[in-house]
All heavy atoms as a GROMACS GRO file, in nm:
protein
  578
    1MET      N    1  -3.767  15.585   8.409
    1MET     CA    2  -3.653  15.563   8.324
    1MET      C    3  -3.528  15.619   8.388
    1MET      O    4  -3.530  15.720   8.453
    1MET     CB    5  -3.674  15.636   8.193
    1MET     CG    6  -3.706  15.561   8.066
    1MET     SD    7  -3.730  15.388   8.064
    1MET     CE    8  -3.900  15.381   8.107
    2SER      N    9  -3.420  15.557   8.361
    2SER     CA   10  -3.290  15.601   8.408
    2SER      C   11  -3.246  15.725   8.331
    2SER      O   12  -3.277  15.739   8.213
    2SER     CB   13  -3.191  15.487   8.389
    2SER     OG   14  -3.060  15.531   8.401
    3SER      N   15  -3.172  15.814   8.396
    3SER     CA   16  -3.118  15.929   8.324
    3SER      C   17  -2.987  15.893   8.256
    3SER      O   18  -2.936  15.969   8.176
    3SER     CB   19  -3.097  16.046   8.420
    3SER     OG   20  -3.002  16.011   8.518
    4ALA      N   21  -2.932  15.779   8.289
    4ALA     CA   22  -2.807  15.736   8.228
    4ALA      C   23  -2.835  15.669   8.095
    4ALA      O   24  -2.946  15.631   8.064
    4ALA     CB   25  -2.735  15.639   8.321
    5SER      N   26  -2.730  15.657   8.018
    5SER     CA   27  -2.742  15.593   7.888
    5SER      C   28  -2.781  15.447   7.902
    5SER      O   29  -2.746  15.382   7.999
    5SER     CB   30  -2.609  15.604   7.817
    5SER     OG   31  -2.614  15.538   7.694
    6GLU      N   32  -2.851  15.400   7.804
    6GLU     CA   33  -2.887  15.258   7.797
    6GLU      C   34  -2.788  15.191   7.702
    6GLU      O   35  -2.766  15.239   7.592
    6GLU     CB   36  -3.029  15.242   7.745
    6GLU     CG   37  -3.134  15.314   7.828
    6GLU     CD   38  -3.157  15.253   7.965
    6GLU    OE1   39  -3.109  15.142   7.992
    6GLU    OE2   40  -3.223  15.317   8.046
    7THR      N   41  -2.730  15.080   7.747
    7THR     CA   42  -2.638  15.004   7.665
    7THR      C   43  -2.688  14.862   7.652
    7THR      O   44  -2.719  14.797   7.753
    7THR     CB   45  -2.496  15.003   7.727
    7THR    OG1   46  -2.451  15.137   7.743
    7THR    CG2   47  -2.398  14.928   7.640
    8ARG      N   48  -2.696  14.812   7.528
    8ARG     CA   49  -2.745  14.676   7.503
    8ARG      C   50  -2.641  14.574   7.547
    8ARG      O   51  -2.526  14.577   7.502
    8ARG     CB   52  -2.776  14.656   7.355
    8ARG     CG   53  -2.837  14.521   7.323
    8ARG     CD   54  -2.868  14.506   7.177
    8ARG     NE   55  -2.933  14.620   7.116
    8ARG     CZ   56  -3.062  14.654   7.135
    8ARG    NH1   57  -3.139  14.581   7.212
    8ARG    NH2   58  -3.111  14.762   7.076
    9THR      N   59  -2.682  14.485   7.637
    9THR     CA   60  -2.599  14.374   7.682
    9THR      C   61  -2.684  14.248   7.680
    9THR      O   62  -2.800  14.251   7.636
    9THR     CB   63  -2.547  14.397   7.825
    9THR    OG1   64  -2.658  14.392   7.916
    9THR    CG2   65  -2.474  14.530   7.839
   10GLU      N   66  -2.631  14.139   7.732
   10GLU     CA   67  -2.708  14.015   7.737
   10GLU      C   68  -2.829  14.026   7.831
   10GLU      O   69  -2.923  13.948   7.820
   10GLU     CB   70  -2.619  13.896   7.778
   10GLU     CG   71  -2.559  13.907   7.917
   10GLU     CD   72  -2.435  13.994   7.927
   10GLU    OE1   73  -2.382  14.041   7.825
   10GLU    OE2   74  -2.391  14.016   8.041
   11ARG      N   75  -2.830  14.123   7.920
   11ARG     CA   76  -2.942  14.144   8.012
   11ARG      C   77  -3.053  14.231   7.954
   11ARG      O   78  -3.162  14.238   8.008
   11ARG     CB   79  -2.892  14.208   8.142
   11ARG     CG   80  -2.804  14.116   8.225
   11ARG     CD   81  -2.774  14.174   8.362
   11ARG     NE   82  -2.899  14.206   8.431
   11ARG     CZ   83  -2.920  14.319   8.499
   11ARG    NH1   84  -2.828  14.411   8.507
   11ARG    NH2   85  -3.035  14.340   8.558
   12THR      N   86  -3.027  14.298   7.844
   12THR     CA   87  -3.122  14.395   7.788
   12THR      C   88  -3.260  14.336   7.761
   12THR      O   89  -3.361  14.400   7.797
   12THR     CB   90  -3.064  14.462   7.662
   12THR    OG1   91  -2.942  14.528   7.700
   12THR    CG2   92  -3.160  14.562   7.603
   13PRO      N   93  -3.273  14.218   7.699
   13PRO     CA   94  -3.409  14.166   7.674
   13PRO      C   95  -3.492  14.152   7.802
   13PRO      O   96  -3.611  14.186   7.801
   13PRO     CB   97  -3.384  14.031   7.608
   13PRO     CG   98  -3.250  14.044   7.544
   13PRO     CD   99  -3.172  14.131   7.638
   14ASP      N  100  -3.432  14.107   7.911
   14ASP     CA  101  -3.505  14.093   8.037
   14ASP      C  102  -3.542  14.229   8.095
   14ASP      O  103  -3.652  14.247   8.147
   14ASP     CB  104  -3.423  14.014   8.139
   14ASP     CG  105  -3.405  13.868   8.100
   14ASP    OD1  106  -3.489  13.815   8.022
   14ASP    OD2  107  -3.307  13.806   8.147
   15VAL      N  108  -3.449  14.326   8.087
   15VAL     CA  109  -3.477  14.460   8.138
   15VAL      C  110  -3.588  14.526   8.057
   15VAL      O  111  -3.681  14.584   8.113
   15VAL     CB  112  -3.349  14.547   8.136
   15VAL    CG1  113  -3.380  14.693   8.167
   15VAL    CG2  114  -3.245  14.493   8.232
   16VAL      N  115  -3.582  14.514   7.925
   16VAL     CA  116  -3.685  14.571   7.839
   16VAL      C  117  -3.820  14.508   7.871
   16VAL      O  118  -3.921  14.579   7.886
   16VAL     CB  119  -3.650  14.553   7.689
   16VAL    CG1  120  -3.768  14.588   7.600
   16VAL    CG2  121  -3.528  14.636   7.653
   17ALA      N  122  -3.824  14.376   7.883
   17ALA     CA  123  -3.950  14.306   7.912
   17ALA      C  124  -4.008  14.350   8.045
   17ALA      O  125  -4.128  14.376   8.056
   17ALA     CB  126  -3.928  14.155   7.911
   18ALA      N  127  -3.925  14.361   8.149
   18ALA     CA  128  -3.973  14.402   8.281
   18ALA      C  129  -4.026  14.545   8.279
   18ALA      O  130  -4.133  14.574   8.334
   18ALA     CB  131  -3.863  14.386   8.385
   19ARG      N  132  -3.952  14.635   8.216
   19ARG     CA  133  -3.996  14.775   8.209
   19ARG      C  134  -4.123  14.788   8.126
   19ARG      O  135  -4.211  14.867   8.158
   19ARG     CB  136  -3.885  14.863   8.152
   19ARG     CG  137  -3.769  14.882   8.246
   19ARG     CD  138  -3.670  14.978   8.189
   19ARG     NE  139  -3.554  14.992   8.275
   19ARG     CZ  140  -3.450  15.071   8.249
   19ARG    NH1  141  -3.449  15.145   8.139
   19ARG    NH2  142  -3.348  15.078   8.332
   20ALA      N  143  -4.131  14.711   8.018
   20ALA     CA  144  -4.252  14.714   7.933
   20ALA      C  145  -4.373  14.666   8.011
   20ALA      O  146  -4.480  14.727   8.005
   20ALA     CB  147  -4.230  14.629   7.808
   21ARG      N  148  -4.355  14.558   8.084
   21ARG     CA  149  -4.464  14.504   8.165
   21ARG      C  150  -4.509  14.608   8.268
   21ARG      O  151  -4.629  14.633   8.284
   21ARG     CB  152  -4.418  14.375   8.234
   21ARG     CG  153  -4.523  14.297   8.305
   21ARG     CD  154  -4.473  14.161   8.356
   21ARG     NE  155  -4.342  14.167   8.423
   21ARG     CZ  156  -4.228  14.124   8.370
   21ARG    NH1  157  -4.224  14.072   8.250
   21ARG    NH2  158  -4.114  14.134   8.439
   22ASP      N  159  -4.414  14.672   8.336
   22ASP     CA  160  -4.448  14.772   8.437
   22ASP      C  161  -4.518  14.893   8.378
   22ASP      O  162  -4.604  14.954   8.443
   22ASP     CB  163  -4.321  14.819   8.510
   22ASP     CG  164  -4.260  14.711   8.599
   22ASP    OD1  165  -4.328  14.609   8.625
   22ASP    OD2  166  -4.144  14.728   8.641
   23ALA      N  167  -4.482  14.929   8.254
   23ALA     CA  168  -4.540  15.047   8.190
   23ALA      C  169  -4.666  15.014   8.110
   23ALA      O  170  -4.733  15.104   8.061
   23ALA     CB  171  -4.437  15.113   8.099
   24GLY      N  172  -4.694  14.886   8.091
   24GLY     CA  173  -4.811  14.846   8.015
   24GLY      C  174  -4.798  14.869   7.865
   24GLY      O  175  -4.897  14.898   7.798
   25VAL      N  176  -4.676  14.857   7.815
   25VAL     CA  177  -4.652  14.871   7.671
   25VAL      C  178  -4.580  14.746   7.620
   25VAL      O  179  -4.533  14.665   7.700
   25VAL     CB  180  -4.568  14.997   7.639
   25VAL    CG1  181  -4.643  15.123   7.682
   25VAL    CG2  182  -4.431  14.992   7.704
   26ASP      N  183  -4.570  14.733   7.488
   26ASP     CA  184  -4.497  14.618   7.436
   26ASP      C  185  -4.347  14.644   7.439
   26ASP      O  186  -4.302  14.757   7.459
   26ASP     CB  187  -4.547  14.576   7.298
   26ASP     CG  188  -4.519  14.679   7.189
   26ASP    OD1  189  -4.431  14.765   7.204
   26ASP    OD2  190  -4.587  14.671   7.085
   27ALA      N  191  -4.269  14.538   7.419
   27ALA     CA  192  -4.123  14.547   7.430
   27ALA      C  193  -4.064  14.643   7.327
   27ALA      O  194  -3.970  14.716   7.358
   27ALA     CB  195  -4.061  14.408   7.416
   28ALA      N  196  -4.118  14.644   7.206
   28ALA     CA  197  -4.065  14.733   7.102
   28ALA      C  198  -4.082  14.880   7.142
   28ALA      O  199  -3.991  14.962   7.123
   28ALA     CB  200  -4.134  14.706   6.969
   29GLU      N  201  -4.197  14.913   7.198
   29GLU     CA  202  -4.221  15.051   7.243
   29GLU      C  203  -4.127  15.086   7.358
   29GLU      O  204  -4.073  15.196   7.363
   29GLU     CB  205  -4.366  15.070   7.284
   29GLU     CG  206  -4.396  15.202   7.352
   29GLU     CD  207  -4.368  15.326   7.267
   29GLU    OE1  208  -4.350  15.315   7.144
   29GLU    OE2  209  -4.361  15.436   7.324
   30MET      N  210  -4.107  14.994   7.451
   30MET     CA  211  -4.018  15.022   7.564
   30MET      C  212  -3.875  15.041   7.516
   30MET      O  213  -3.806  15.132   7.562
   30MET     CB  214  -4.025  14.911   7.668
   30MET     CG  215  -3.937  14.936   7.789
   30MET     SD  216  -3.957  15.100   7.868
   30MET     CE  217  -4.128  15.095   7.916
   31GLU      N  218  -3.831  14.960   7.422
   31GLU     CA  219  -3.695  14.977   7.370
   31GLU      C  220  -3.682  15.112   7.301
   31GLU      O  221  -3.581  15.180   7.314
   31GLU     CB  222  -3.657  14.864   7.275
   31GLU     CG  223  -3.514  14.875   7.230
   31GLU     CD  224  -3.456  14.748   7.172
   31GLU    OE1  225  -3.500  14.638   7.207
   31GLU    OE2  226  -3.363  14.762   7.090
   32ARG      N  227  -3.785  15.153   7.227
   32ARG     CA  228  -3.783  15.285   7.163
   32ARG      C  229  -3.770  15.395   7.268
   32ARG      O  230  -3.690  15.486   7.255
   32ARG     CB  231  -3.910  15.306   7.080
   32ARG     CG  232  -3.907  15.437   6.999
   32ARG     CD  233  -4.045  15.480   6.953
   32ARG     NE  234  -4.133  15.516   7.063
   32ARG     CZ  235  -4.123  15.628   7.137
   32ARG    NH1  236  -4.028  15.715   7.115
   32ARG    NH2  237  -4.210  15.653   7.233
   33ARG      N  238  -3.848  15.383   7.375
   33ARG     CA  239  -3.843  15.483   7.483
   33ARG      C  240  -3.705  15.485   7.549
   33ARG      O  241  -3.654  15.592   7.583
   33ARG     CB  242  -3.949  15.452   7.589
   33ARG     CG  243  -4.090  15.476   7.543
   33ARG     CD  244  -4.187  15.443   7.653
   33ARG     NE  245  -4.326  15.452   7.610
   33ARG     CZ  246  -4.430  15.436   7.689
   33ARG    NH1  247  -4.413  15.409   7.818
   33ARG    NH2  248  -4.552  15.446   7.642
   34MET      N  249  -3.650  15.368   7.572
   34MET     CA  250  -3.519  15.360   7.639
   34MET      C  251  -3.408  15.424   7.556
   34MET      O  252  -3.315  15.482   7.610
   34MET     CB  253  -3.486  15.214   7.672
   34MET     CG  254  -3.573  15.156   7.781
   34MET     SD  255  -3.557  14.977   7.801
   34MET     CE  256  -3.385  14.962   7.852
   35GLY      N  257  -3.417  15.416   7.425
   35GLY     CA  258  -3.314  15.472   7.339
   35GLY      C  259  -3.340  15.614   7.295
   35GLY      O  260  -3.252  15.680   7.240
   36ALA      N  261  -3.460  15.664   7.321
   36ALA     CA  262  -3.500  15.795   7.271
   36ALA      C  263  -3.416  15.910   7.325
   36ALA      O  264  -3.405  16.014   7.261
   36ALA     CB  265  -3.648  15.820   7.301
   37GLY      N  266  -3.355  15.893   7.442
   37GLY     CA  267  -3.279  16.002   7.501
   37GLY      C  268  -3.141  16.023   7.443
   37GLY      O  269  -3.074  16.119   7.475
   38SER      N  270  -3.097  15.934   7.354
   38SER     CA  271  -2.964  15.952   7.296
   38SER      C  272  -2.974  16.023   7.162
   38SER      O  273  -3.078  16.019   7.095
   38SER     CB  274  -2.894  15.816   7.277
   38SER     OG  275  -2.941  15.750   7.162
   39ALA      N  276  -2.866  16.086   7.123
   39ALA     CA  277  -2.862  16.155   6.993
   39ALA      C  278  -2.882  16.055   6.879
   39ALA      O  279  -2.933  16.092   6.774
   39ALA     CB  280  -2.730  16.230   6.976
   40LEU      N  281  -2.842  15.931   6.900
   40LEU     CA  282  -2.860  15.828   6.798
   40LEU      C  283  -3.004  15.779   6.792
   40LEU      O  284  -3.045  15.716   6.695
   40LEU     CB  285  -2.767  15.710   6.825
   40LEU     CG  286  -2.618  15.738   6.816
   40LEU    CD1  287  -2.537  15.615   6.852
   40LEU    CD2  288  -2.581  15.787   6.677
   41GLY      N  289  -3.080  15.801   6.899
   41GLY     CA  290  -3.220  15.759   6.903
   41GLY      C  291  -3.238  15.609   6.920
   41GLY      O  292  -3.340  15.554   6.883
   42ARG      N  293  -3.137  15.544   6.977
   42ARG     CA  294  -3.145  15.401   7.000
   42ARG      C  295  -3.054  15.361   7.115
   42ARG      O  296  -2.970  15.439   7.159
   42ARG     CB  297  -3.106  15.323   6.874
   42ARG     CG  298  -2.961  15.348   6.832
   42ARG     CD  299  -2.923  15.259   6.717
   42ARG     NE  300  -2.790  15.287   6.666
   42ARG     CZ  301  -2.676  15.249   6.721
   42ARG    NH1  302  -2.676  15.180   6.835
   42ARG    NH2  303  -2.559  15.279   6.667
   43ILE      N  304  -3.071  15.240   7.162
   43ILE     CA  305  -2.984  15.185   7.266
   43ILE      C  306  -2.847  15.159   7.205
   43ILE      O  307  -2.836  15.110   7.092
   43ILE     CB  308  -3.044  15.055   7.323
   43ILE    CG1  309  -3.177  15.084   7.393
   43ILE    CG2  310  -2.947  14.988   7.417
   43ILE    CD1  311  -3.250  14.960   7.441
   44ILE      N  312  -2.743  15.193   7.277
   44ILE     CA  313  -2.606  15.173   7.232
   44ILE      C  314  -2.570  15.026   7.250
   44ILE      O  315  -2.603  14.965   7.352
   44ILE     CB  316  -2.510  15.260   7.316
   44ILE    CG1  317  -2.553  15.407   7.313
   44ILE    CG2  318  -2.366  15.245   7.268
   44ILE    CD1  319  -2.576  15.465   7.178
   45ASP      N  320  -2.499  14.967   7.154
   45ASP     CA  321  -2.455  14.829   7.165
   45ASP      C  322  -2.326  14.821   7.245
   45ASP      O  323  -2.238  14.908   7.233
   45ASP     CB  324  -2.430  14.769   7.026
   45ASP     CG  325  -2.558  14.746   6.949
   45ASP    OD1  326  -2.660  14.712   7.013
   45ASP    OD2  327  -2.556  14.762   6.826
   46SER      N  328  -2.311  14.716   7.324
   46SER     CA  329  -2.190  14.699   7.404
   46SER      C  330  -2.066  14.690   7.313
   46SER      O  331  -1.957  14.733   7.352
   46SER     CB  332  -2.201  14.576   7.494
   46SER     OG  333  -2.226  14.459   7.419
   47GLU      N  334  -2.082  14.641   7.191
   47GLU     CA  335  -1.970  14.635   7.097
   47GLU      C  336  -1.922  14.775   7.060
   47GLU      O  337  -1.803  14.796   7.035
   47GLU     CB  338  -2.009  14.560   6.969
   47GLU     CG  339  -2.031  14.412   6.991
   47GLU     CD  340  -2.172  14.377   7.040
   47GLU    OE1  341  -2.260  14.468   7.047
   47GLU    OE2  342  -2.195  14.261   7.074
   48GLU      N  343  -2.014  14.872   7.059
   48GLU     CA  344  -1.974  15.010   7.030
   48GLU      C  345  -1.890  15.068   7.144
   48GLU      O  346  -1.795  15.142   7.120
   48GLU     CB  347  -2.098  15.096   7.004
   48GLU     CG  348  -2.168  15.055   6.875
   48GLU     CD  349  -2.305  15.117   6.859
   48GLU    OE1  350  -2.384  15.119   6.955
   48GLU    OE2  351  -2.332  15.162   6.746
   49VAL      N  352  -1.924  15.032   7.266
   49VAL     CA  353  -1.842  15.073   7.381
   49VAL      C  354  -1.707  15.004   7.372
   49VAL      O  355  -1.602  15.066   7.395
   49VAL     CB  356  -1.914  15.041   7.514
   49VAL    CG1  357  -1.824  15.074   7.633
   49VAL    CG2  358  -2.046  15.116   7.523
   50ALA      N  359  -1.706  14.876   7.337
   50ALA     CA  360  -1.581  14.801   7.325
   50ALA      C  361  -1.490  14.862   7.218
   50ALA      O  362  -1.368  14.863   7.234
   50ALA     CB  363  -1.611  14.655   7.293
   51ASP      N  364  -1.549  14.914   7.110
   51ASP     CA  365  -1.468  14.979   7.006
   51ASP      C  366  -1.395  15.101   7.063
   51ASP      O  367  -1.278  15.125   7.031
   51ASP     CB  368  -1.555  15.024   6.889
   51ASP     CG  369  -1.605  14.908   6.804
   51ASP    OD1  370  -1.548  14.797   6.813
   51ASP    OD2  371  -1.704  14.929   6.730
   52VAL      N  372  -1.461  15.177   7.148
   52VAL     CA  373  -1.397  15.293   7.211
   52VAL      C  374  -1.284  15.246   7.303
   52VAL      O  375  -1.174  15.303   7.301
   52VAL     CB  376  -1.500  15.378   7.289
   52VAL    CG1  377  -1.431  15.489   7.367
   52VAL    CG2  378  -1.605  15.434   7.195
   53VAL      N  379  -1.309  15.142   7.381
   53VAL     CA  380  -1.207  15.088   7.470
   53VAL      C  381  -1.086  15.039   7.390
   53VAL      O  382  -0.971  15.067   7.426
   53VAL     CB  383  -1.264  14.975   7.558
   53VAL    CG1  384  -1.155  14.906   7.638
   53VAL    CG2  385  -1.372  15.030   7.651
   54ALA      N  386  -1.111  14.969   7.280
   54ALA     CA  387  -1.001  14.919   7.196
   54ALA      C  388  -0.919  15.036   7.140
   54ALA      O  389  -0.795  15.030   7.138
   54ALA     CB  390  -1.056  14.833   7.082
   55PHE      N  391  -0.986  15.141   7.098
   55PHE     CA  392  -0.914  15.259   7.050
   55PHE      C  393  -0.829  15.318   7.161
   55PHE      O  394  -0.712  15.349   7.141
   55PHE     CB  395  -1.010  15.364   6.996
   55PHE     CG  396  -0.944  15.497   6.974
   55PHE    CD1  397  -0.857  15.516   6.868
   55PHE    CD2  398  -0.967  15.602   7.061
   55PHE    CE1  399  -0.793  15.639   6.850
   55PHE    CE2  400  -0.905  15.724   7.044
   55PHE     CZ  401  -0.817  15.742   6.938
   56LEU      N  402  -0.887  15.333   7.280
   56LEU     CA  403  -0.813  15.393   7.390
   56LEU      C  404  -0.694  15.309   7.433
   56LEU      O  405  -0.595  15.361   7.485
   56LEU     CB  406  -0.907  15.418   7.509
   56LEU     CG  407  -1.013  15.525   7.486
   56LEU    CD1  408  -1.112  15.528   7.602
   56LEU    CD2  409  -0.948  15.662   7.466
   57ALA      N  410  -0.701  15.179   7.410
   57ALA     CA  411  -0.590  15.089   7.444
   57ALA      C  412  -0.485  15.083   7.333
   57ALA      O  413  -0.380  15.023   7.353
   57ALA     CB  414  -0.644  14.949   7.472
   58SER      N  415  -0.514  15.146   7.222
   58SER     CA  416  -0.422  15.140   7.108
   58SER      C  417  -0.324  15.257   7.109
   58SER      O  418  -0.347  15.359   7.175
   58SER     CB  419  -0.502  15.142   6.977
   58SER     OG  420  -0.544  15.275   6.947
   59PRO      N  421  -0.215  15.245   7.035
   59PRO     CA  422  -0.119  15.355   7.024
   59PRO      C  423  -0.179  15.480   6.960
   59PRO      O  424  -0.128  15.590   6.978
   59PRO     CB  425  -0.009  15.298   6.934
   59PRO     CG  426  -0.025  15.150   6.938
   59PRO     CD  427  -0.170  15.125   6.965
   60ARG      N  428  -0.290  15.466   6.888
   60ARG     CA  429  -0.351  15.581   6.821
   60ARG      C  430  -0.413  15.680   6.920
   60ARG      O  431  -0.446  15.792   6.884
   60ARG     CB  432  -0.457  15.534   6.722
   60ARG     CG  433  -0.391  15.444   6.617
   60ARG     CD  434  -0.454  15.443   6.486
   60ARG     NE  435  -0.468  15.577   6.432
   60ARG     CZ  436  -0.555  15.606   6.338
   60ARG    NH1  437  -0.634  15.515   6.291
   60ARG    NH2  438  -0.563  15.728   6.292
   61SER      N  439  -0.430  15.640   7.045
   61SER     CA  440  -0.491  15.729   7.144
   61SER      C  441  -0.387  15.804   7.227
   61SER      O  442  -0.419  15.856   7.334
   61SER     CB  443  -0.583  15.649   7.237
   61SER     OG  444  -0.505  15.563   7.319
   62VAL      N  445  -0.267  15.813   7.177
   62VAL     CA  446  -0.156  15.871   7.251
   62VAL      C  447  -0.186  16.013   7.302
   62VAL      O  448  -0.138  16.053   7.408
   62VAL     CB  449  -0.025  15.868   7.168
   62VAL    CG1  450  -0.034  15.961   7.048
   62VAL    CG2  451   0.094  15.900   7.255
   63ALA      N  452  -0.268  16.089   7.234
   63ALA     CA  453  -0.298  16.227   7.275
   63ALA      C  454  -0.404  16.235   7.383
   63ALA      O  455  -0.430  16.343   7.436
   63ALA     CB  456  -0.342  16.309   7.153
   64ILE      N  457  -0.465  16.123   7.417
   64ILE     CA  458  -0.568  16.122   7.520
   64ILE      C  459  -0.504  16.079   7.650
   64ILE      O  460  -0.451  15.969   7.661
   64ILE     CB  461  -0.684  16.028   7.481
   64ILE    CG1  462  -0.747  16.076   7.351
   64ILE    CG2  463  -0.787  16.020   7.593
   64ILE    CD1  464  -0.849  15.982   7.293
   65ASN      N  465  -0.510  16.167   7.750
   65ASN     CA  466  -0.444  16.139   7.876
   65ASN      C  467  -0.526  16.198   7.990
   65ASN      O  468  -0.532  16.318   8.007
   65ASN     CB  469  -0.303  16.199   7.876
   65ASN     CG  470  -0.225  16.161   7.998
   65ASN    OD1  471  -0.278  16.112   8.096
   65ASN    ND2  472  -0.096  16.185   7.992
   66GLY      N  473  -0.596  16.111   8.065
   66GLY     CA  474  -0.672  16.157   8.179
   66GLY      C  475  -0.806  16.218   8.145
   66GLY      O  476  -0.869  16.282   8.229
   67ASP      N  477  -0.852  16.202   8.024
   67ASP     CA  478  -0.980  16.257   7.982
   67ASP      C  479  -1.094  16.159   8.010
   67ASP      O  480  -1.074  16.038   8.004
   67ASP     CB  481  -0.980  16.288   7.831
   67ASP     CG  482  -0.879  16.395   7.795
   67ASP    OD1  483  -0.887  16.505   7.853
   67ASP    OD2  484  -0.792  16.368   7.710
   68ALA      N  485  -1.210  16.211   8.041
   68ALA     CA  486  -1.330  16.128   8.053
   68ALA      C  487  -1.392  16.116   7.915
   68ALA      O  488  -1.416  16.215   7.848
   68ALA     CB  489  -1.429  16.192   8.150
   69ILE      N  490  -1.413  15.994   7.872
   69ILE     CA  491  -1.468  15.968   7.739
   69ILE      C  492  -1.609  15.912   7.756
   69ILE      O  493  -1.626  15.804   7.812
   69ILE     CB  494  -1.381  15.867   7.660
   69ILE    CG1  495  -1.234  15.909   7.657
   69ILE    CG2  496  -1.438  15.846   7.520
   69ILE    CD1  497  -1.206  16.038   7.585
   70ALA      N  498  -1.707  15.984   7.709
   70ALA     CA  499  -1.846  15.937   7.714
   70ALA      C  500  -1.878  15.864   7.584
   70ALA      O  501  -1.854  15.917   7.476
   70ALA     CB  502  -1.941  16.055   7.733
   71CYS      N  503  -1.928  15.744   7.595
   71CYS     CA  504  -1.967  15.670   7.474
   71CYS      C  505  -2.110  15.622   7.492
   71CYS      O  506  -2.139  15.503   7.489
   71CYS     CB  507  -1.870  15.558   7.442
   71CYS     SG  508  -1.822  15.455   7.579
   72GLY      N  509  -2.198  15.719   7.512
   72GLY     CA  510  -2.338  15.689   7.533
   72GLY      C  511  -2.428  15.734   7.420
   72GLY      O  512  -2.548  15.751   7.438
   73GLY      N  513  -2.373  15.757   7.302
   73GLY     CA  514  -2.455  15.793   7.188
   73GLY      C  515  -2.513  15.932   7.194
   73GLY      O  516  -2.612  15.961   7.129
   74GLY      N  517  -2.454  16.020   7.275
   74GLY     CA  518  -2.504  16.156   7.285
   74GLY      C  519  -2.604  16.177   7.397
   74GLY      O  520  -2.666  16.282   7.407
   75GLN      N  521  -2.620  16.078   7.481
   75GLN     CA  522  -2.712  16.088   7.595
   75GLN      C  523  -2.660  16.192   7.695
   75GLN      O  524  -2.541  16.194   7.727
   75GLN     CB  525  -2.721  15.952   7.667
   75GLN     CG  526  -2.805  15.951   7.790
   75GLN     CD  527  -2.952  15.944   7.758
   75GLN    OE1  528  -2.989  15.888   7.656
   75GLN    NE2  529  -3.034  15.997   7.843
   76LEU      N  530  -2.746  16.278   7.740
   76LEU     CA  531  -2.709  16.375   7.842
   76LEU      C  532  -2.716  16.308   7.979
   76LEU      O  533  -2.796  16.219   8.000
   76LEU     CB  534  -2.802  16.496   7.839
   76LEU     CG  535  -2.798  16.579   7.711
   76LEU    CD1  536  -2.900  16.691   7.719
   76LEU    CD2  537  -2.660  16.635   7.688
   77GLY      N  538  -2.635  16.353   8.070
   77GLY     CA  539  -2.638  16.299   8.204
   77GLY      C  540  -2.522  16.205   8.230
   77GLY      O  541  -2.434  16.188   8.148
   78VAL      N  542  -2.523  16.147   8.344
   78VAL     CA  543  -2.416  16.059   8.388
   78VAL      C  544  -2.423  15.927   8.314
   78VAL      O  545  -2.530  15.870   8.294
   78VAL     CB  546  -2.428  16.034   8.540
   78VAL    CG1  547  -2.318  15.942   8.588
   78VAL    CG2  548  -2.424  16.167   8.615
   79ILE      N  549  -2.306  15.877   8.274
   79ILE     CA  550  -2.298  15.749   8.206
   79ILE      C  551  -2.209  15.658   8.289
   79ILE      O  552  -2.095  15.692   8.319
   79ILE     CB  553  -2.242  15.766   8.064
   79ILE    CG1  554  -2.331  15.856   7.982
   79ILE    CG2  555  -2.224  15.629   7.996
   79ILE    CD1  556  -2.277  15.894   7.847
   80HIS      N  557  -2.262  15.543   8.329
   80HIS     CA  558  -2.186  15.447   8.407
   80HIS      C  559  -2.171  15.318   8.328
   80HIS      O  560  -2.270  15.266   8.279
   80HIS     CB  561  -2.259  15.414   8.538
   80HIS     CG  562  -2.279  15.533   8.625
   80HIS    ND1  563  -2.180  15.580   8.708
   80HIS    CD2  564  -2.385  15.613   8.642
   80HIS    CE1  565  -2.226  15.685   8.773
   80HIS    NE2  566  -2.350  15.709   8.734
   81TYR      N  567  -2.050  15.267   8.318
   81TYR     CA  568  -2.026  15.138   8.255
   81TYR      C  569  -1.950  15.050   8.351
   81TYR      O  570  -1.877  15.093   8.431
   81TYR     CB  571  -1.949  15.151   8.124
   81TYR     CG  572  -2.028  15.219   8.017
   81TYR    CD1  573  -2.003  15.350   7.980
   81TYR    CD2  574  -2.132  15.152   7.954
   81TYR    CE1  575  -2.078  15.412   7.882
   81TYR    CE2  576  -2.208  15.214   7.856
   81TYR     CZ  577  -2.179  15.342   7.821
   81TYR     OH  578  -2.253  15.403   7.724
   0.00000   0.00000   0.00000
């Protein structure tokens, strides 16, 4: 498993299926495992990342300047998007 956060995209079903096949488990179990490392206990949706981006692009984020914003659902480790 990756130490980075898992984010649901259009590729997620194929990734889940391949990892499940390699691990000898069903897709539901693999998805549970993939999301277990986050504080939310699930895979983050790409729309949730987009919500953070929309906020950062809005005037309401005026106080944020040069900060790294992690939107991985509480996952520890490096997050790449």
